[in-house]
Phi, psi and omega in degrees: 000135183286165181300313178298326179294319182295317175303316179294322177296315181296325177297313182295314177301315182298313182296319178295324177298318182295316183298318181294320179297314183303307183290333172295320176296316179300318180291332183257021183298333180297331179265323183285323183302309176303320180291322179294320179295321176299318176296318180303309180292328177293318177296322179291323185263001185292320180296311176302324179294315179297325175298317176296317179293329173295338178258035168068024176269130182300153183301316181299311180298319174301312179297323180291320178299314180299308188295318178300311181301321180290317176302317180296316181297306182299323181294313179296316181296315181295321180291325181286311186281332182300323176292323179291321179297318178296317180294319178293320177300320179292330185271352186304313184303321179294314178298317181297320176297319176293324179292321177299321177298321181291320181293320177299317179295327177290321178294320179293328178293319181291325182295337179291336185252344181247129178282071180200148176264110180271117183272115180294330176297312180293319179295318185299339180290332182250334178234115178225091181302330180301325178298324179299322176292322179288334182301317182307310184292321182297315181295317183289321179297318177301313182294320175300323178296321178292322181287351176296338174269051185298320185300317178296316179304304184291323173303313180292326179298319179305309184294326177295318179293320181291328180274350185299318186291333187250001188294317183298317178296317178297317178294320176297316175298320186285329181259357175068034179240165181283158184296331182291344176299326184261023179295316183298320178297321182293317176302314180300309182295326176297309177297320179294317180297323179294316178299313181294326182292313181297317182296322178294319181295315181295320180292322179299311178298320180297316180294317181301313185293319180297316179301316178293321180295316181289331176290320179294321178293331180102018182284142177297152175052055177302322177300319181294323177286326172298316179299318184291316179298321178296317183285314191284345176297338175291337176278115183291154169072308186247354181303310182296325180294317180296323181289332186278326185305303179299325178294318179295319179292321176296318176299321177300313181290315188279318193245333180116172188294325179298313179291322178298323174296321177297317179297320180298311178300321178297319182288325176295316181295315177301317179293321179296314183293309186274321187277328186251345179241303186288312186291318176300328179290321177291325178291321182086337181194169181288185181272359177081022181224138179296153183298320176301315181294322175302314181294314178300321176299320176303313180295313187292308183289329173299319175297319186283315190243002180079205184303327178292325174299323178297315181295323184257017186298318182291311176302322181292320179294321178297319177297318178297319175299317175303313181297322181289325179292338188288337182246128180299332180290334184247005183298330179295327178291321177299324179293319177294325178289334190281184180274176178296329176298318178297319182296315183298321178293321181296315179299318178299319176298318180292322177295318178297316180297321182288325179290331178284000000 
């Protein structure tokens, strides 16, 4: 067989393998999602555990302290927000009916100035504001359903934390390589843990401010909107927008256009301060992925793993980029996935190598 034919065959086999892996992950998401959440929680809590170990606390005890604290936090949060989710879900039909009345009145108002007959039924096929309100409850109920498997998630998290300190030495011994060979992976895990830690802190503060703001304005279910803002802040670029839409629609139905405008302005101000000023300063740099890839990653990982895939899209894409960087044959894909700074660094490396 000729060399071009072999290359074409290898390309076809590689593409087929990738497709099989993707659909395999989607089919096994019931098992993979708890594991991914365990890794997610472990990366967030790794630094506190290392801090406890540095203060002479044994690894097992430090892991148990971290896991118990997380269980307490999730338990309290779930019990408080769970009642709000149930009450909001029950009230959604009434809110949607009131919203339909407002939308129909808006169409009749537009018809006075436009010489056309606007059919609310035909427009409703494409624009249904009521669905945006229901989306909040659907998303939170889905995540609550995933977290019902708490025992498996936390149990897996304990073992990940216990193995974290010795993983590098074990991998080095298993593959017969020096520890410095895995320096890039160590830097990646450190940066990813730092990113998730800062993101969690900023998301928590964002959720608290949104909850307080909606409570002051007088909006129903302020805990629900705070929780939604906290969770969706993990989704880059569009998460804060998705969190704002149902709250603004509820303010329009419950309080009127003026208060709905106030809620909109408050969400915009919070997003500007935390998303565009505070978070970039705390991060010090971007996530190393282009904005287009971040958006495509949202769609792809959301399709594979559902709502959890949306929340973990950036960490999963960063992990994929690291795996591609490890092989010279696929490094060019990692460069395309990366930021402009990564591309400039690759060009600098090539120029240095050529001069030598």
